[in-house]
C-alpha positions as CSV (number, residue, x, y, z in Angstrom):
1,X,159.2,67.2,-56.1
2,X,159.8,70.6,-57.7
3,X,161.1,73.4,-55.3
4,X,158.1,76.2,-54.7
5,X,157.8,79.2,-52.4
6,X,155.3,81.0,-50.9
7,X,156.3,84.8,-50.7
8,X,154.5,87.6,-48.5
9,X,155.1,91.4,-48.9
10,X,154.2,92.6,-45.5
11,X,153.7,95.9,-44.3
12,X,154.0,96.4,-40.3
13,X,153.5,99.4,-38.5
14,X,154.0,99.4,-34.8
15,X,155.2,101.8,-32.0
16,X,158.7,100.5,-30.2
17,X,158.9,101.3,-26.4
18,X,162.1,102.0,-25.2
19,X,161.6,103.4,-21.4
20,X,158.9,105.7,-21.4
21,X,160.1,106.6,-25.1
22,X,157.9,105.8,-28.1
23,X,159.2,105.7,-31.5
24,X,156.7,104.7,-34.0
25,X,158.3,102.7,-36.9
26,X,157.0,101.5,-40.2
27,X,158.8,98.1,-41.7
28,X,158.1,96.8,-44.4
29,X,159.6,92.9,-45.0
30,X,159.4,90.5,-47.9
31,X,158.8,87.1,-46.2
32,X,160.0,84.0,-48.8
33,X,159.5,80.3,-47.9
34,X,160.9,78.4,-50.3
35,X,161.1,74.5,-50.4
36,X,159.4,71.4,-51.4
37,X,156.3,69.6,-49.7
38,X,158.7,66.5,-49.4
39,X,161.1,68.4,-47.8
40,X,158.7,70.1,-45.6
41,X,157.2,66.6,-44.3
42,X,160.8,65.1,-44.0
43,X,162.4,67.9,-41.9
44,X,159.0,68.7,-40.0
45,X,157.1,72.0,-38.9
46,X,160.1,74.3,-38.6
47,X,162.0,74.0,-42.1
48,X,158.1,75.3,-43.2
49,X,158.9,78.7,-41.6
50,X,160.5,82.5,-41.6
51,X,162.3,84.2,-39.3
52,X,165.3,86.7,-39.0
53,X,168.7,85.0,-38.8
54,X,170.3,84.7,-35.3
55,X,171.2,88.7,-34.2
56,X,169.6,90.3,-37.0
57,X,166.0,91.2,-35.8
58,X,167.1,94.8,-35.1
59,X,168.3,95.0,-38.6
60,X,164.7,93.4,-40.6
61,X,162.8,95.4,-38.0
62,X,164.8,98.8,-38.9
63,X,166.2,99.7,-35.4
64,X,169.2,100.7,-37.1
65,X,167.2,103.9,-38.1
66,X,166.4,104.8,-35.2
67,X,169.5,104.6,-33.2
68,X,172.3,107.3,-34.2
69,X,174.6,104.0,-34.3
70,X,174.0,100.4,-34.9
71,X,172.8,99.3,-31.8
72,X,174.2,95.8,-29.9
73,X,172.2,92.9,-29.5
74,X,171.4,93.7,-25.7
75,X,169.7,97.2,-26.7
76,X,168.2,95.4,-29.7
77,X,167.2,93.1,-27.4
78,X,165.5,95.5,-25.2
79,X,164.1,97.8,-27.7
80,X,162.1,94.8,-29.2
81,X,160.8,93.0,-26.3
82,X,157.9,95.1,-25.4
83,X,156.4,96.1,-28.9
84,X,153.1,97.7,-29.0
85,X,151.5,96.5,-33.1
86,X,149.5,98.9,-34.1
87,X,148.6,97.1,-37.6
88,X,150.1,94.1,-39.9
89,X,148.8,94.4,-43.6
90,X,149.6,92.1,-46.1
91,X,150.5,93.8,-49.1
92,X,151.1,90.8,-51.4
93,X,151.1,87.1,-51.8
94,X,152.1,84.3,-54.2
95,X,151.6,80.9,-53.5
96,X,153.1,78.4,-55.9
97,X,152.3,75.3,-53.8
98,X,149.7,72.8,-55.5
99,X,147.9,73.7,-51.9
100,X,146.4,75.8,-49.9
101,X,148.2,77.2,-47.0
102,X,147.5,78.4,-43.5
103,X,149.9,81.0,-42.5
104,X,150.5,82.3,-38.5
105,X,152.5,85.2,-37.6
106,X,153.9,85.2,-34.6
107,X,153.4,88.6,-33.0
108,X,149.6,88.5,-33.7
109,X,146.6,86.9,-32.8
110,X,145.1,84.4,-36.0
111,X,141.7,85.4,-36.2
112,X,140.7,83.2,-39.2
113,X,139.6,79.8,-38.0
114,X,138.6,76.3,-39.7
115,X,135.8,74.1,-38.1
116,X,138.5,72.0,-36.5
117,X,139.3,74.6,-34.4
118,X,142.9,75.8,-36.3
119,X,143.5,79.6,-36.4
120,X,145.6,81.6,-38.9
121,X,146.5,85.3,-39.8
122,X,145.8,84.4,-43.3
123,X,145.0,81.9,-45.9
124,X,146.9,81.6,-49.5
125,X,144.9,79.9,-52.0
126,X,146.9,77.2,-54.3
127,X,149.2,78.3,-57.3
128,X,147.4,81.9,-56.7
129,X,149.0,85.4,-57.2
130,X,146.9,87.9,-54.6
131,X,148.0,91.4,-55.5
132,X,145.3,93.2,-53.2
133,X,146.2,94.3,-49.7
134,X,144.6,93.0,-46.6
135,X,144.8,94.0,-43.0
136,X,144.9,91.0,-40.9
137,X,145.7,93.0,-37.6
138,X,144.5,96.4,-36.1
139,X,144.8,97.0,-32.6
140,X,141.8,99.2,-30.7
141,X,143.7,102.4,-29.7
142,X,141.0,103.3,-27.4
143,X,141.8,100.8,-25.0
144,X,141.4,102.6,-21.9
145,X,143.9,100.0,-20.1
146,X,145.7,98.8,-22.5
147,X,147.0,102.3,-23.0
148,X,147.7,103.1,-19.3
149,X,149.7,99.9,-19.2
150,X,151.6,101.3,-22.1
151,X,152.5,104.8,-20.8
152,X,153.0,102.7,-17.6
153,X,154.5,99.9,-17.8
154,X,156.3,99.8,-21.4
155,X,158.6,97.1,-20.7
156,X,156.5,94.5,-19.7
157,X,154.7,92.0,-21.3
158,X,153.4,88.8,-21.0
159,X,157.3,87.3,-22.1
160,X,159.2,89.9,-19.3
161,X,156.9,89.9,-16.6
162,X,158.4,86.9,-14.3
163,X,162.0,87.7,-15.7
164,X,162.0,91.8,-16.1
165,X,162.5,93.5,-12.9
166,X,163.4,90.9,-10.4
167,X,166.6,89.2,-9.0
168,X,166.1,85.3,-8.2
169,X,167.5,83.4,-5.1
170,X,168.6,79.8,-6.0
171,X,167.4,77.6,-3.3
172,X,165.1,79.8,-1.6
173,X,161.0,80.1,-1.7
174,X,161.3,84.0,-2.1
175,X,163.3,86.3,-4.5
176,X,163.0,90.4,-4.8
177,X,160.9,92.5,-6.9
178,X,161.7,96.2,-7.9
179,X,159.6,98.7,-6.7
180,X,158.6,99.5,-10.0
181,X,157.4,96.2,-11.0
182,X,153.7,96.1,-11.9
183,X,153.1,93.2,-9.3
184,X,154.0,96.0,-6.5
185,X,151.3,98.1,-7.6
186,X,148.7,94.9,-7.6
187,X,149.6,94.7,-4.1
188,X,149.1,98.1,-3.1
189,X,145.7,98.4,-4.8
190,X,144.5,94.8,-2.7
191,X,145.7,95.6,0.6
192,X,142.8,95.4,2.0
193,X,141.1,92.6,0.3
194,X,144.9,90.7,1.1
195,X,144.9,92.2,4.7
196,X,148.5,93.0,4.0
197,X,150.1,96.0,2.5
198,X,153.5,95.9,1.1
199,X,153.7,99.7,1.5
200,X,155.0,98.7,5.2
201,X,157.3,96.4,3.9
202,X,160.9,97.6,4.4
203,X,162.5,98.5,1.2
204,X,166.1,96.6,0.3
205,X,168.7,98.7,-1.2
206,X,166.0,101.4,-1.6
207,X,164.5,99.4,-4.5
208,X,163.5,95.6,-3.6
209,X,160.9,94.3,-2.2
210,X,161.3,90.8,-0.7
211,X,158.3,88.4,-1.9
212,X,157.3,84.7,-2.1
213,X,157.8,82.6,-5.5
214,X,154.2,81.7,-4.9
215,X,152.9,84.8,-4.3
216,X,154.8,86.2,-7.7
217,X,153.3,83.7,-9.8
218,X,149.8,84.1,-8.6
219,X,150.4,87.9,-9.6
220,X,151.8,87.8,-12.5
221,X,149.0,85.4,-13.7
222,X,146.4,88.0,-12.8
223,X,148.0,90.3,-14.6
224,X,148.2,88.2,-17.4
225,X,144.5,86.8,-17.5
226,X,143.2,90.4,-16.3
227,X,145.1,92.7,-17.9
228,X,148.0,91.7,-20.3
229,X,145.3,89.6,-22.3
230,X,144.2,92.8,-23.5
231,X,147.3,94.7,-24.0
232,X,148.6,94.6,-27.8
233,X,152.2,94.0,-26.5
234,X,154.5,91.7,-28.5
235,X,158.1,90.8,-27.7
236,X,159.4,90.8,-31.7
237,X,163.0,89.7,-30.4
238,X,160.5,86.0,-31.2
239,X,159.0,87.1,-34.6
240,X,158.4,84.4,-37.2
241,X,156.3,83.1,-40.0
242,X,154.7,79.5,-40.4
243,X,153.2,78.0,-42.7
244,X,150.8,74.8,-41.9
245,X,149.0,72.6,-44.0
246,X,144.9,73.0,-44.1
247,X,143.4,71.1,-41.2
248,X,146.8,69.5,-39.9
249,X,147.3,67.9,-43.3
250,X,150.7,65.9,-43.7
251,X,152.9,67.9,-46.4
252,X,153.2,64.5,-48.2
253,X,149.4,64.1,-48.6
254,X,147.7,66.0,-51.7
255,X,144.4,65.6,-51.6
256,X,141.4,68.1,-52.7
257,X,139.2,66.5,-49.7
258,X,140.0,70.0,-47.4
259,X,138.1,72.3,-46.0
260,X,138.2,74.9,-49.1
261,X,138.6,72.7,-52.1
262,X,135.5,70.7,-50.8
263,X,133.6,73.8,-51.9
264,X,135.0,74.3,-54.9
265,X,132.6,72.2,-57.7
266,X,133.8,69.2,-59.2
267,X,133.5,70.0,-62.5
268,X,135.7,73.0,-61.8
269,X,138.1,71.0,-60.5
270,X,138.5,68.6,-63.4
271,X,139.4,71.6,-65.9
């Protein structure tokens, strides 16, 4: 089968949170996924995806223009770890494939849903060029809880909550947690309900509280469920775009009986 490609020109506006500093950045990317359906079928799902080359995420997302000099990998990783996504626009799409393509984007929720429950960011119809810009995600900047979290804990998101600001102790049921970690504030606010006030515990080296791993895990899960689900902060170190066949169809199976094609009149398909 001939090689085809899916092209998305994507403009992404985001606030990169580094410490207490917020840097607004608008970045445009061209996402090109090229290959044959036979290759995708043989190589698996990862072959039908696009992501920055290892170590190039900062350059792709425009961090070199924010820093006075080219940042090293650790600086780039830290800067991208807790990013607030304001808006994602798809400026243009071009699908050369003979089948409809569903597209998912790792940094945003998937708002399009099929009747079997699959969710995607956008759909690209077969052999179709769409030059009309589309907003596929826009954050609710009026959410007070989200604003407070970003102002108080800019370095924390769902990915970093259980790794940042803590010291693991191998083979022990406890760990050390920084006094600035959001879990500590959660414990302080619920001292009466827990019948225990963590503020009364001594700080180790003036910085760390000692917590059991079970308490830490419970608190992190609570924050993820009650708070972070409403905060549009993402880790762009793992940014990728993935394409799929509609309704989980196999790449080697070309049929007109998918959800979209079934709505097109038969006489149109015969043309």
